N, C-alpha and C positions, 0 to 999 in steps of 0.2 A: 737401639732396636734389633732383636735377633729373626733378621727376616726369615730365616728356616722356622725356626719357632713359630713365627707369627702365622706364615702359611700355613703348617701344621693344626695350629688353632683353628682356622678360620674356613679350611678347606672344604669343610662341608657346607656351611653356609652357601659358599659361593657355587659349588655345585648345583646345590639345591636351587639358587636363584636363576641358574643357568636353563636348570631343566624347568621351573616355571615359564621363564619366560619364552620357552621355544612353544607351548602349548598354545592351543588356539582358542579354547576353551576353559574356563576357569571356576571353581566353585565358589561359593562366597567365601571358605575358610581359605581355599588357596588365592582367595584375590588379596586378602589382607595379610597373609605371610608372603605374596609378594611384595605388597609394600613395605610390611617390617623388614627384609632382608634388603630392600632397595636403600634403605634409609642407614642400615647398619654396614651393607657393601659401602655407600657413598661418606659414611665415617672413617672406613677401613682405610680407602683412597687419600682420606686428608690427612689421617696419620702416617700414611707410607711415604707419601711427597712431602711432609713436614721433618719428620724423621729420619729415613731412611728412604731415600730415592731409587729405589733400583727401578732401572729402567723397564724392564723385562715385565716385574709387578704392577707398574704405574702403568705400561698398557693394558694389560690383559683385564685389570680390576678397571680403566678409565671404560675400556669397549664394554665390559658387561654392566657399567653403572648408566652406559647412555643407553643400550638396549632396554635396560629394565628402566629406565622415564619414560621411553616408547612406549614401553608396556602399558605403566601407568596411566599416564598421563593421556594415550590415546592418540591416532594421525591426526592430525590438523586439515581439514576436506579442504582443497583449492577453492577459491575464493569465487572463482567460475563457475564452478558447479554450483556454490551455492543461488549465483546470478541465474544462471540456468532454470534452476528447481521453482525460484522463484517467478520467471517469467512463466516456464510452462505449467506449472501445478499450483502454486502457493496464490499466486494473482487472479489468475482466472477462476480458481476453484471457491476463493472467496467471494467474486461477484458473481458467479455462477448461484452457488448456493443462497447470495442474499437476494435474488430476482424476484422472492415473493414479498420484498419487502419493498424493493424499490421501481419495482414496474408498477402495481399500485401509486407509489408515489409519482410517478412522471404520466399514470394519466390522471389520478387526482389534478397537477400540475397544469395541463393541457384543457383539463376541462372548466378551471378557476379563471386560466389567463384567456381562455374564449369567450368565457360568461362577462369576465371583464372588461376586456376588449370590447366585445358585442353593443354591453351599457355604454361604455364612454362616445361610438360610434355614431350610435343613435341619440343619445342625449346632449342638448349642446349645453344645456346648462351645467353638466357635468363637467365638459370640455371648458367652460367657463370658471369652472371652482378648480378645474386643473392649474391652469396658469392664465395670465393676462391674455386677451387674444392678440396681440403684437409679439407674443412669447410664442406661443402656439405654431402661429405665422412662422415664426423663425425657423421654430423646429422640424418643420414637416413640407415646406418648401422647397423647389428642384434648387439642388446645393447648398441646402440650410443645414441646421446641426446635426440632424438625424445622418444624412448620409457623409458630411464632412467629418462626422467624429471619427471614422476608420480610416483615414488619411490626415487626423489632425497634428502627426508626429513622423517622423523616420519609421520606416516597418520595421526595422531591429529593434530600437526601444521601443515601440510600440507592442510587439509580440511581447518582448520582458515585462511591459507593463502588466498586459491583460495575462498574461499565464501566472503571475505574482496574484494578482488579485483574485484569480479562478482558484488558485490553489488556496488560499487564504479562507474562501468560501467553504471549498471543498472542507478543509480541515476543520474548519469549526463548524460542519456539522458532522464530523466524525468526532469531535472532542466533546461536543454536546449532548451525545448521544449516554454518556454515562449520567446524566441529569433528566433518566428517565424519557430519553427525549424529545421534552418540550421545547427547548429553544430551538431544535431542529424545526419544529411544524412553522416556528415564526420566519425564520430564516427562508422556507422554502414560501411561504405566502407571500413575504416580501418580495421576493424575487419573482413569483408570478403575477401580483400585483403593477410591477414594474413594467413587465411584459405586456402584460392585458392595456395598461394604461398606453405606453407607446405606439402599441398593435391598431391602439381603439383612433388614437389621434391622428395616425397615418392613412387607416383608412376612410374615417370623415373628411380628409382631404382629397379623397380619391385616388391615392398612393399606394394602397394594401401590395399591390404589385413590388414595389421598392422597397417596402416592408420585408414581406417574405424573400424577395431576391436579396437583400444584405444580412439576413439573419440565419438563414439555412447553410448558405456555405459552410460556417465555421457551428454554427447553434446546438445542430444536430449532435456533434461528439460532444463540445461544451456542457450542454444541458444533461445530456446522458451521463457525464461523469459527475454531474452535480446529483443526479437522479441518485446515482449509485451508493456517493459519498451519503446523502441523507438515508437511503434506506440501508446499509450498514451502522450507521448512526443510530436509528431506530431501532433496529436488530440488538444491537450494543444495550441501549434503553428499556429494552423488553427483558433483556438477560438478567438486569438486577431486578425485576419483577418477579419473573419464572425462571430461574435456570435450570430447571430439568431434573433429569437424574443426577449431575453434578452438584458438586457442592458447590455453593455461589460463588466462592473466591475462587474455585478453579474453573467454574465457568465465564468466569469477569475476565480472566489471566487468559484465557485461550482466545474468547472473542475480541479483548481486547490486543493483544497480538496481532492476530488476525487483521483489525481494523488500522492496525499500525500498518500492516501491509500492504492495505490498498489503498493508505495515502500516499505514499512512495509510490504504487503503480499509476493511481489517478494523476500525481504531478509529471510523468511523464505522457499520459493521454493528453491532459491539458494542455502540455508544452504544445504538442501537434494541433491542437486546435486553435493556438496562437498564433501559430504560424499561419495557419490558414486563413486567420482571420487578419492578419498583417498584409499577408501576401496574395490573398485570394481574393478576399473579400472585397476592398477598393480597387482590384487592377479592372481593365477595359474588358476583360472578357465577358461576354454575352452571358444574360442571367442564368442562360440552362446551362452553361459550362461549370459556372461558379456553383452551382446549387449539386449540379454532378458530382465533382468534387468532395462537396459533403457530403451526399448519397453513400457515395463510395467507403468514403474514411468511415463512415458510419457502419455500414456491412462488414466491411475489414474487420472493422473492432468486436461488432458482436459474432460474427465468425470465429473470430479466436477465443472470446469468451466459451463459445458452445463447445468448438472443437479442442478446447485443452480443459475447461471446465468439468463438463459432463463428467469425461472418465474418470478425473481427478475427485470430483464427487463421491463418485460411484465408487471410487476404490477406499474412500473413508477420509479424504482430505475435507478438512474445512477451513484452507488459509492459514494454519499456523506454522511457524517457524519448525523447522525439522527436530527430530527427537532428540536428535545431540546438542541442539540448542538449549529446550527447554531446562526448567527447574528439576532436579530432582525431586520426586514426592514420595511419601512412605503412606502404604497400605493402613486403612481404619476401618474399624468393625463397624457394623449395622451403617 
């Protein structure tokens, strides 16, 4: 290969590529030209290396190809910036935006649990239909199954088990949303019945204070996470029915990505509630102190959602991933 002739034949293309790489903004035609010249120059570099490895020319073309590659592929955003954006924008925005779904879910859940608990507590025949009298006594007596459940395993393994179970329930609520949200209602109804039955049996035995003293420390945050999962799942189900002004496929993609982010965020929230359930709920602290821990954890979480979520939603965020991580889309008429 005649290196001088090769340089003379392609110098114009290389200079044009250098000019395009230096520009901060490109038109569509210029972007296409950049990609084409980058591919050609990469081929030129390969030819020079194999046929006439002139060190000066190889260095020049290597640097040019590297700069062009960065311009074509873009600069990768550091992972920590993605994590910060998720924690301060995407997750709180998705939770705050879905409040119109999960707050009513929480209200209905509490009303159902209270109604079931009152019914169980005031009707002996209902209590007898739930379990044998000996089993009920074993459940509600001092030092019985309801109390010892929270210390039935070492705190660390108990926290891991509780976290896994609750994260699974939350994930199911989110995933079931795609099925028009109907299975979400079943999951929530089942959990409300379980809470109501347990509370009713404890109240009938005159131990309602023990029930709330054991449930509230971790249950406030834990149930809030479950309510949020159910609310986001119901919102996803409603999107199938009414996508609004968006195309149904686009709406489901956006809401689905937001729901996936919520699942990740709730896993962290449920980890905290699991730690409280394992280390605080069965602790020898007085009831007021244990409940106070749960109230503080709940207040901090709700404050975080409002503090970061409200401005993010007002800025147009819906909890979706950043624009650079979304699939490209083509405009459509109509």
